[in-house]
C-alpha positions as CSV (number, residue, x, y, z in Angstrom):
1,M,-125.6,96.5,-141.8
2,P,-128.4,93.7,-141.8
3,E,-127.1,90.6,-142.1
4,N,-129.2,88.9,-144.6
5,T,-127.8,91.9,-147.2
6,P,-125.1,90.4,-149.7
7,T,-122.7,92.8,-147.9
8,G,-124.0,91.6,-144.5
9,N,-123.3,87.9,-145.5
10,V,-119.8,88.5,-146.4
11,M,-119.0,90.2,-143.2
12,Q,-120.6,87.4,-141.3
13,A,-118.3,84.9,-143.2
14,M,-115.1,86.9,-142.9
15,T,-115.9,87.2,-139.1
16,E,-116.4,83.6,-138.8
17,L,-113.2,82.9,-140.7
18,M,-111.2,85.4,-138.6
19,E,-112.6,83.3,-135.5
20,S,-111.7,79.6,-136.9
21,I,-108.2,81.0,-137.9
22,A,-107.6,82.6,-134.2
23,N,-109.1,79.5,-132.7
24,W,-106.8,77.3,-134.9
25,A,-103.9,78.9,-134.2
26,K,-104.8,79.0,-130.3
27,Q,-104.5,75.3,-130.9
28,V,-101.3,75.3,-132.7
29,L,-99.2,77.2,-130.1
30,E,-100.9,75.1,-127.2
31,Q,-99.2,72.5,-128.8
32,I,-96.0,73.9,-129.6
33,V,-95.1,75.8,-127.0
34,P,-94.3,72.8,-124.3
35,A,-92.1,71.4,-127.0
36,L,-90.2,74.5,-127.7
37,Q,-90.1,74.7,-123.7
38,T,-88.6,71.3,-123.7
39,I,-86.3,72.1,-126.4
40,Y,-84.9,75.4,-124.7
41,N,-84.5,73.4,-121.2
42,A,-82.4,70.9,-123.2
43,I,-80.2,73.5,-124.5
44,Y,-79.8,75.6,-121.3
45,E,-78.9,72.6,-119.5
46,Q,-76.0,72.1,-122.0
47,Y,-75.3,75.7,-121.7
48,Q,-74.9,75.2,-118.0
49,Q,-72.8,71.7,-118.6
50,A,-70.5,74.1,-120.2
51,G,-69.9,76.0,-117.7
52,A,-72.5,78.9,-118.4
53,P,-69.5,80.8,-120.1
54,Y,-71.7,84.4,-120.0
55,R,-73.3,83.9,-116.5
56,D,-76.1,81.9,-115.7
57,T,-78.5,83.5,-117.6
58,Q,-81.0,83.7,-120.4
59,E,-78.9,86.2,-122.5
60,G,-75.8,84.6,-121.5
61,C,-77.2,81.2,-123.0
62,L,-78.4,83.0,-126.0
63,R,-75.1,84.6,-126.7
64,W,-73.4,81.0,-126.6
65,M,-76.2,79.7,-128.9
66,R,-75.4,82.6,-131.4
67,E,-71.4,81.7,-131.0
68,L,-71.9,78.1,-131.6
69,A,-74.0,78.7,-134.6
70,E,-71.2,80.9,-136.1
71,V,-68.5,78.3,-135.1
72,R,-70.3,75.7,-137.0
73,Q,-70.9,77.8,-139.8
74,F,-67.2,78.2,-140.1
75,E,-66.8,74.8,-139.4
76,A,-68.9,74.2,-142.4
77,R,-67.3,76.8,-144.6
78,A,-63.6,75.6,-143.9
79,E,-65.1,71.8,-144.7
80,Y,-66.2,73.0,-148.0
81,L,-63.1,74.6,-148.8
82,I,-60.8,71.8,-148.0
83,A,-63.1,69.7,-150.2
84,H,-62.8,72.1,-153.0
85,H,-59.0,72.3,-152.9
86,Q,-58.9,68.5,-152.9
87,G,-61.0,68.7,-155.8
88,L,-58.7,70.9,-157.5
89,A,-55.6,68.8,-156.2
90,Y,-57.2,65.7,-158.1
91,L,-57.7,67.9,-161.0
92,R,-54.4,69.3,-161.3
93,K,-53.2,65.7,-160.8
94,Q,-55.5,64.3,-163.6
95,L,-54.4,67.1,-166.0
96,A,-50.5,66.4,-165.0
97,E,-51.1,62.8,-166.0
98,K,-52.9,63.4,-169.4
99,R,-50.3,65.7,-170.3
100,M,-47.7,63.2,-169.6
101,D,-49.6,60.7,-171.6
102,I,-49.9,63.2,-174.5
103,A,-46.2,64.1,-174.2
104,Q,-45.2,60.3,-174.6
105,E,-47.7,59.7,-177.3
106,S,-46.1,62.6,-179.5
107,G,-42.5,61.9,-178.2
108,E,-43.3,58.2,-179.9
């Protein structure tokens, strides 16, 4: 297809767009990868400080991270349930007090 046709112009524009997107993605990755490596190294150091319970391997560290995430999810759920039950207890107390007030008013 000759480039001076409408179809050729569209194809050229699409090619340039795809090349610019690829270049942008490469630049972003070049900046992100070192940051991710720093984060991973810090996590792996924490894993080793915890005694590397699943061997001193990347797979062991990933398992440890998954299990920590699960524990934190359970803790968050437990905190939610505790707060919920405290709210219910407060509501029950308020209702009991209201009932007592109503009973006293009707008994007068």
